[in-house]
N, C-alpha and C positions, 0 to 999 in steps of 0.2 A: 461527436468530438474525437472519439477513438475508434479506429476500425482496424480488426486484424482479419487478413483475407487468406485462407488456406496456409497458414503458417507450418511449416517444417523445420524443427531445430534439432540439431545433432550434437552430441558429445563424442567427437571421434566418428567411429562408425556406428555408434548407438543412436537411434532416433528416439528423441524425448517427445516431441511434438509432432502428431501425425495428421496435419492439414486441418489446424483448428480455426475456426472463424468466429470472432467476437465483436459486437459493437457496444458502445458506451455513450449516451447522449450527455449533453452538457446538464450539470446539476445534480446527475443521478447519483445514487450509491448502488453499485453493482457488486456482487459477491461471486467468487469462484470458489466452490467446495469441491472436496475429493480427498481420497486417503492419502497416506504417506506415499511419496515416489510416483503420484499421477501425473506429475508434470506443472504443477501449480506455479512453484518458484520459477521454472525454466519459462513459463509464460511471461512473468513479469521481467525477467533477466532478457527476454526477447524484445520487449517493448522498450526497455531502458538502453539497449545496444550493447550490454555487457556479453550476452551470447546471442549474436545476430542470428536471424533465420538464415537457413541455406535456401529456401524456397518460400514464396508467399510475400505479403507487403503488409506493412503496417502504416497507417496514416492518422496523423494527428492534425486536427482542423483542417483536414483535406491534403494535407502535405505528406508525401511519402518521407518516412523516416527510418526505415529498417536497417539502412547502412550508414547513419550518421553516428558520430562518436558520442559516448554517454554524456559529456559535458555540454555538447550542442543540444541533446535533448533535454537537459535540464533548463538551458537557456530558454527553450521553446515554452518550457512551463509544465514539464513532468517531472515528479521529484518521487523517489521510493524511500520507503522505512523498511530496511532489510530484516529479515528474519534473525532473531537473536539480537536484535538492538544495534549491535556493533558501533557503539559510541567510541570516542577517544578515551580510554579510561585514566590516562595520566594528565589530561587536560581538564581545566575547571568547566563547570556548568556553562558559564558565560563564553568561554573559548570555544567550546562545543557547538554553541548557538552561533558564534561569529564564523565558525566553518560553514555552516547551513548558508550564510550570506556571502560565501566566499566570491561568487560570480557577480555581485552587485557592487555598484559604487554610489547608490543614492542614500548618503549617509543618514539623513533626516529621517527617511522611511524605514530604513533599517532599526533605527531608534523606535520608532512607532511599533514595528513589528516584535521588538523584543518585549515592549511593554505588553502588546497583545498576547504573547505566548505565556508571559508571567501572569496574565490575566486569566487565561485558561488553567494553567498549572501553577497555584501560588506556591506550592512547596518547592519548585524550581527557584523562585526569587529568594527564597529563604537558603537555599542550598547553592547560591549563585558562585560562591568561591571555593565550594568543594570540588576536588576532583571526582570526574563522572564515575570512576570506578569504585567509590565509596557509597554510591547511591544502592538503594534497594533496587529489586528488579522492576518493580512497578514505576519506580522513579526514573530508571535508566529507559524504560519504554516512553515514558512522559518526554524524556529529553530527546529520545530519538525522533519522535513525532514532532516536537518543537523545533528541532534543528532542520527538519524537511520544510516546516512552515517558513522558516526563515529565508528560504530561496523563493517564497511567495509563489508556489506552484498554482497552476490553473487545474491541474490533476495531481492527485495524491494516490500513489500506489502503497498499499499497507500488507506487509507480509507475515501472516500469523501475529498480529498485535497481542494475542491473549496468551502465548506461549510460555509456560512456566509460572503463571501468575495466579495469586488467590482469587477466588470467585468475586470478592468485594471489589478487588481492583480491576479486575476484568469488566466488571459493570460499569466501573468509573470510566475506564478507557473507552468503551463504547459509547457512553453518553457524550464524551468530548468529541469522538468522531462524528457523531450526529450533529453537534452543536457547530463544529468546522463546516461541515457541509451546509447547514441551514443559515449560519450567520455570515461565514465568510464566502458562500458560493462556491465553494471548492467541490470539484467532481471527485468522487472517491470510488477507487477499485480495490476491493478487499479480498485478500486471499486468507482462507481461515479454515481450520480443522473443526473448530467449534461451529458446526453448522447450525444448531439452534440460535444461538446468539447473531451469528452473521445474518441469517435469513431474516429474524426479527428486524434487523437494522436496515436491510437493503430494500430498494425498489424492485430489483430483478435479481436472478441468479442463474449462474451456469454450473452444472455439475461435470467434473471431469474424472475419466477413468482412463488409465493407461495411455496419456498422450492424446486422447480425444475427447471431444466435448459430446455426452451422451443425452443430456437434458438441458433445456433452456425455458425458463418460465417467469412469471411474475414471482417474487419471494413468497408472498403469501400462499400461492398455489403449491410451490415446492414443499413448503412447510406441511401441507396436507397429502402430499404425494406419498403413496404406499410405498414404493421402492426407496425414496429418499428416508422416509420414517425408519424402515428397516435398516438400512445401510448406514446412515450417518446420525440418524437422532436417537437410537437405541430403544425404538418403539415398536 
């Protein structure tokens, strides 16, 4: 479904990604783990067209997208939930969700999807008229995920969804991610520092260090890998 081939991405003269290759099959949950500054977020930005790669190619459903505009990539069916949520704090919950559907004009289907996200996150329906900035951190993360779902993506990119959240909320968020994959059929590419949770959720995983992919395997195998245990699982 998604294929990155030898991607090199730069910030000015600083090379952030050094020829990475990743593939994700339709219906999978794939995670990318690594330390701060490894290049995980840059990988998502390279897919989304926000920081286009200088070299290499990105294919989505066999079509090259590396030099398309971000809004065109959203139309194709890729939507990102950014690190730090980045909701619109002065807009209500419903207005934030409407923004997720901004590129759509199928009003009846948008209404169905609104009911769907309220089914996933009932607390958001209770808060529907509240400004997004008044929600708790966990509720804002739920809103950020829901806003992305309102675009009806075929692939959902999640950047550090557990960041700054309490363990109980993290567990709830990860259960919902699993449900979105299972019931909606949405393919998930998950960037996470919480390697233990991410690998338990995923089918496969990639390990990134200093802008390079150093390991790739089934998630269950990475959980048992001695180097991964030492570096990322605290074991």
